[in-house]
Every structure is written in structure tokens, then in C-alpha cells.
N, C-alpha and C positions, 0 to 999 in steps of 0.2 A: 491813173490806170485807165485805159480804154478797152472796151470790149465790143467785138463785132459778132452779132447774132445773124447768121445767114441761112439761106435755104428754108425760110419760114413762110407760113401762111399768116400774114399780118392783118389783124383786124384793128384799125386805128380807133374806132368808135368816135371819130371826130364829127363835126357838123355835116360833112359830106359823106360820111360812112365809107371813107376810102379804104380799099384793101389792096394788098400787094402779094402776089403769088406767082413765082417765088419772090420773097422780099428780104430786105436786110434792115437791121437797126443797129446804130452805134451808140453805146453808152460812154460818156466821159464823166468820171467821178460819180456824181449823184444824179446827173441829168441825161436826157435823151439829146444827143448831138445831131443825129441825122437818121433818116429812114426813107425807104422807097423801094422801087423795083430793083431786083438784083442786077438787072442789065444796066442800071444807072449807078452801080457801086463805084465810088471814087477810085481813081487809078491807084493811089497809094495802098488802099485796102485790097484792091484786086491783086496787086503784086504780092502782098502779104499772104493772101489766100492761095495764090499760086505756089508760094513757098511751102504752104501746108503745115506750118507749126506756129505756135504762139511765141511772142518775143518777151523781152524783160519788162516792157511797159505796155503791152497789149496782149489780149487773148482772143482766140477765134473759137466760136461756139456754133457747131452745126445743129440747127434746129430739126434736121431730119424730117422736113415737111410737117413739123408740128404747128399747131395754131398758137401764134403769139398775140396776146391780148393784154389790155390793161389789167393790173392786179385787181381782183374783185374786192368789193367793199361791203362788209357786214355792218350795216348801219344801226343795229341794235342787238345787244346780247348782255349776258351776265356771266363773265368768265369765271367767277368764283364759285359757280354752282355745279361743277363737274361731279362732286360727291352725290348729288341728287339724281343723277341720270339713272333711268329705269326704275325709279322708286315711286310706287303708287301711281303708275301711269294711267290706270283705269279707274282711279278713285274719284268719287264725286266731291266737289268742293275741296280739292286737294290743297289749294293755296292756304286756306285757313286751318284745315285739319292736320296738315302735314308740313308744308313748307315754312310757314311763319313760326310754328313752335320749334322746328329743328334749326332754324337760322339763329336761334338764341345760343346754339352750341358752336357756331362758327368762330374760328380764331384767326389771327393774322397768319399763323403758320399754315393753317389749312387753306386759306384763301390764296396765299402765295403759291403753294404747291398746285392748287387747282388752276390758277391763272397760267402758270408755266405750262401745264399740260394742255390747257385749252388753246393757248397761242400756238403750241406745236401742232395741234390738230388743224387749226385754221391755216397755218402756213402750208401744211401738206395738202390742203384743199385749194391752194391758190389764192387765199385771202391775204391781202397786204395791209389793209386798213380796217379797223373796227371801232365801234362806239359802245362804251360799256358804262352801265350804272349798277353799283352794288355797294357793299360795305368794305371797309379797309381799302378804300379805292386808291389811296396813295401807295399802298403796297403793290396794287395792280399796276400803277404807273411805273413803279421802280422795276417790276418784272418786264414790262413792255420796253422800257429803255434798254435793259440788258439784252433782251431778245432782238431788238432792232426793228420792231414793227411800228406802224403809224396808228395813232389812236386819238379819240376823244374820250375823256373819262369824267365821271361825275359821281360824287358820293350821294347815295340815296337819302332823300329827305322824306320822313314819314312820321305820322302822328302816334307812334308807338315806340316802346323801348327797343333799342338796337344792340346788336352783339358787340359793336366797337365803340359805343358811346356811353359806357357805364349805365346802360339801361335808361338812357335819356331820350325821350321823344324829341324829334326835330333836331337831333344831334348834327345831322348833315348841314342844316342851316347855320348852326352855331359855329361850325368850323369852315364855312364856305369862303370867308375872306382869306384865311390863311391857305386853304386848299387852292383857290384860284391863283393866288400870288405865287404859290410853290410851282405851279405848272405853266403859268402864263409865259409865253415867249420861248418855250422849248421847241427844238427843231422838229421832232416827230410827234410830240404829245401836246394836245390842247385841252384845257379844262372846260367843263360845262356844269350847269346846275341840273340836278336830277330829282325833282319831286316825284314821288312814287306814282301817284295817280290823282285824278281830280277829286276823288272821294276819300282820300287818305291824307289830305292836308287841309287845314282850315283856311278861311279867307285871309286872315291877317298874314299867315305864312306865305300864301301865294302872292300877296301884294308885296311882301318883302323880297320874294324871289324875283318878281318883275323888276323891282327897283335895282336889285343887284345885277340882273342880266343887262339892263340898260347902262348901268354905271361901268361895268367891266366889259361890256360888249361880248358876252359869251352866250352860247346856245342854252336852251332849256329843254331837256328831254323828259317826257312824261307819258305814262300809259293813259290813253284817252279813249273813251267810248268803247271799252273792251268788255265790260261785265254786264250781265243782265241786271244785277242788283244795283249797279252804278246808274244805269239808265232809269230804273224805277225810282231811285232816290231823287234824282234831279227832276224827273217829270212830276212826281207826287209832292215833293217838298218845296221845290223852287219854281216849278212850272216852266222849265226850260230844259235844254240839253247840255251835256258837258261842254260842247263847243260854244253854245250860247253863253254859258256861265263864264268860260275863259275869256270870251269877247267882252263881257260886261266888266271883268276885272282888268282888261287891257293886256292880258297875257296871250291873246291870240294875235301874234305878230310875227315878224320875220325871224325872231329868235326861237320860236317854238318848233320843236321836233316832236310831233304828235305820233305816238307809237300805237299801232293796232287799228284804231278808228274803224271798228267793225260796224258799229251801229250809227251811221250818219244819214241824215236827211239831205235832200238836195239843197235846202236852205243852209245846212251846216257846211256842205261842200262849197257853196258859193261864198260863204263867209270866210272859209279858209283861204280860198283863192284871192279874195279881195284884201285880206289882211296879210297875205304872203307867208302864211304858215306852211310848214312842210310835213310830209307824212312818211312813216316807215312801215312797210308792209311785212308782216310775219306770217305768211300763209300756212306754213307747216305747223306752227304752234297753235294757230287759231283753229284750223280744221281738226287737228288731233284732239283738241279740247271741246270740239263741237260748239264753239262759240259763234260761228257764222263766218261769212265771207265778206270782206270789206268791199265797198263799191269802187274798185280800182279803175274801171273803165270811166266812170263819171268823174273821179278825181283827176285823172289824166286829161280828160276832155276839158275840164275847167281850168287846167293849167297849174294844178298843184304839183310841186316837185315831189317825186316819190323815190325812195330807196328801198332796198331789201334788207331784212334782218332775219337771223335764225332764231331770235329770242334766246333764252338760256338753254343750257344742255339738259335741263330738267323739263322744259316746256316743249322744245322741238327735238331734243335728243341728239341731233347731229349738228355740228358747227360748220357745215359747208353750204355753199350757195347753189351747187348743182341740184340738190334736192329741192331747194326753194324755187328755182327757175322752172323745174319740171312740174312742181305742184301748182304754180301759177298757171301754166298752160292748161293743165288738166282741170283745175277748179274753175277758172274763169271762162274757159271755152264752154264748160258745162253750164255754169250759172247764166251765161249769156246765150246759150243755145246757138252758138256760132263758132264753127270750126275755124273760120278765118280771123277770129278775134285774137289779139295778142300774138302777132307773128314772132318767130323766134328772135329775130334781130331786136325787136322792141324789148323783149324780156332780158336779153344780154345787156342791153342799154341800161335797164334798171339796176342790174348788178354791178355796173361800172360807173358810167356817167351819172346815172340817177343818184347813186350813193354819194358821189362826190358833191353834187349840187346840194343835196340835203344837209351834208355835214359842213358846207361852206368851203370845200376844198377843190371846187371845180376849175380853178385857175392853176392848180398844181398837179392833180392826179385825175384818173378816170378816163383819160384818153392817151393814146400814143401820139405825141406831138413834140416837135422840136422845142426845147426849153422846159418841158415838163419834167417832174421828178421821175426817175427811172424805177417805177413800181410796175413790174411786169410778171406775167404768168405765161408759161409755155405748157400747153396741153399736147401730149404726144398723140400721134395718130397710128401707132404701130399695133396697138392692142386689138384683140378680136372684135371688140364692140365699136371700134372707130373706123371701120371700112365697110363699104365705100363712103366717100364724102362728096355729095353734090352741093351741099350748102353748109358751110362751117358753123353758122349760127345755129342751124337746126341740130347739127352734131353736138354742140355744146349743151343745148337745152334738153334734147330727147335721148341722147346716147351716152354722153360723157359722164364720168363720175370722178370723185376726188382721187382715186388711184391712177387716173390718167394724167395727173399733174406731174410733169417731169422736172421743171426748173421754176424757181421763184426768186425775184429780186425785189428788195425794198430800198428805196433811196440809193439805188445803184449797187447795193451790196447783195451778193447772192446768198440767200438763206436756205434754199432747197436746191440740191443738185442730184440729178438722176434718182428722183423720188425719195431722197434721204435728206434729213435735216443736217445742215453743214456744221452748225455750232452747238447743237443740242443732242445729248444722248437720250433718246426716247425711252429706252429701257430704264435708265437711271431715274429720270423724272417720274416715271410711272411708279417705281419703287418708293420714291419720296412721297408721292401722293398717297399710296397705299398705307404707308407708315403713319402719315398725318391723319388718316381717316379712322384710326382706332377708336377714339372717343366718340366720333360721329356715329360710327356703326353701333356703338353701345346705346347711344341716344335713340337711334332708329329702332332698335329692338325693344327698348322700354316703351316708346310711343306706340309701336305696333301692338304690343301686348294690351295697352289700354284700349286700342281700337276694337 
């Protein structure tokens, strides 16, 4: 099957930042076959367009002057945590007082229902690829396959009992070989190792993770330099920073996807650049929790690849990148006292190309380019908040929201059409999640009574 998307405002996000307005893009099976100015549309397609209707082996899609861009990439989240959304948002030390205790009540059924709902939310927001670390991660992988999204997945490795490991600390490491072998070589899903944080894994575990990452050639996603008490521990007990510690262990390398990185020195940043480590910025979750603002400007200037993440739906509450892009503009312009810092085009690049680079997918997605996978998002420009448009990048960062996403394709397959999920009944999966949350709600009530 071939599809022609025409009458579009195309943002390629390629190295030349080429745009076509009006433009066309042709999908063949799972890849982008051609794109360009509408005036250069191949004669065969021009004739089909003049006929005005789709054929048996092709379809015509009028973009109606919408913005066609690469599918956005959520480079860090926890899709099993929808049940935690809006719970204890203003509570001090919520992680240890609320989240960790309640995670003991998570079940495969609940994680599955949560993941299905979270993926639906991301698709409706124009996200086509995500990277996830949580528990029951193989269940999340199976849901992702069914839905048809692209993902990196990793089972959390942590020094405490886990809900899916018979209360076994470091369960994620114990099953890592079978987990990686299960997902290695899949078309849309790639495995990774996911140690929870620098201060929730001991040295021997981190060294074992390093060895496995090198053996299997898989990424390592970890929360790094996020917490004040994490920084105090490394400074007082080891006389170094989390980045310095990871470098000493040999984990600061091209496999590392370091999430948050709020508390970095210039020495840390230079080390990350030198070792080719990558960073994932979760500005919404970080500022909501009053943890601080990561030195994004310095990281980019040093050449560290950066992608954007929403974090989990308990930390950032929403699973869309429109919010994250806007927060980046507001927070970093303010932090740098510079209105010209982080132009809108650069921020959109972080949500597309940047995410692809961080996740090792830069030769397949993140740009609209002939031969790349057809992961596309069309943002309509008909709504009241989308007129007028002088700069499409600015419109995406400062005006657009998830409800402006009209169509979404992943791997050439349309998963959102006219703001509606094509293969998912949203009402049904919400009912499933609500039903699965009965025991969880009871645990919440019991814990809150103790508080």
C-alpha cells in the first residue's frame, strides 16, 4: 500500500532543516519513499490527485495545511504508573513515603492496563517512540507490540524487593539475560538495561550491568544526579559526583542514557561529552518536584546528545511532549536570563532528532527523509489556537497542544486518524484500567491513613 500526504507544511528536521510548504510525502509500506514541494509531485501522483479519490493500492490524505513532522520521541517514562497520577503531588519525599510502598501492590494485570492506557495517551499526543523502565517490563513489551508503537524497554534493577520478583532485590539483573534475548532483534522493540539510580545499586551490580551492556551491545538507562540526598552521599562518602563514580566504574560510556542530570558540574559535563554518554531531560517532572533545572545549555554546547522525556505519569502527570517543549523554553530562558536562548526550532529538534540520537535510532527515525521509517505526526492548524502561523516551530512550542494532533503513523501504519485511535477503544481500556485499580485504591487509602 502507498499513501500520499499532500497540502502539508513539512518540517523534515534533517541536517539542512528543509521545509516544504505546501509539500507532499509518499509512504510505501513502512518507509518514506519520497517528499518535497507539491509543485514537484511526480506525474503519476498528480494524475491520481486530479482524479480525487483513493485507489485499491493507494490512498490520498489531504493534510489541510497541517504541520507534518517526525513522530515525537519520549525518551524516558514509566508507562506502568498511570495509577499514581495526581496522587500526593505536593507531598515531600513522595518517592519513599508513597511511591515505593505502593509499588509493592503492582500486578501484571495492573501494569498491562496502565501501559495500554499510557500508550494510547502518547499516540494521541503525536509520540511514536518511547523508552520505558519499570516492573513487569515484558508485559509492557507485549502491549507495545500489540499497539504497534516503537520502544526501548528495560526491567528496573534496584537494591530492594520488587513487585514482580518475589520480593527479590536486584531481580531485574537476575532476569536480564532472558529479558534481552526475548526482545533482541524485534522490529519495533529493543531491550535495554535499567538500573534505577546511582545510589540504589551497589558497585558489584553496576559492574555486572556494564559487562552485560558491552556483551549484548544494549543501552543502559539510569536516573543520575537527580536527588539532593544522592549528591550528598557521593560527596560525603566517596568524595566524588555520581558522574565521577560512574566514570570510575567504566559505566560512563556510549551505552549510558543518563536521565535527569540536574546537579552537574562543568567537569561532569565535560566527562559526559568525552565518554560519549547521552542525557535525557525531563524538565516538567524536575521543576514540578522543585529539584532544580539541568544545565541544558552547557550540555548541548559540550556536544552531549540530549533527548526529552516526560518521566512517569506520576512525576510529570502528562505524557505529551508539547508541555515539555514549552517548559524548556520558559525554564531555560529564565534560568539563562536570555530571551533568545533555545529558539523554538532547537526545542522541536530535541523532541525528534535528539530523542532518536539518544536512543540509537537516528538512522531510522527522528527525521523525514527518504528511506527512513514512516513515523509521522500531523498537527492540524485549523483550531483557534493555531492561527496565524508565521513560524511553524514556534507554533508547535508555544501554541500547540496534544489535542491538535490529527493523524499519527508508526512504521507506515496509521494509528491515529482525525484525532481518534484507529485500533484502540479508549473508553474500553479506561474501564479496564479502572477495574484493575480496585486493589491499588485500597492500598492507597490504607497508606494515606497511616500518613
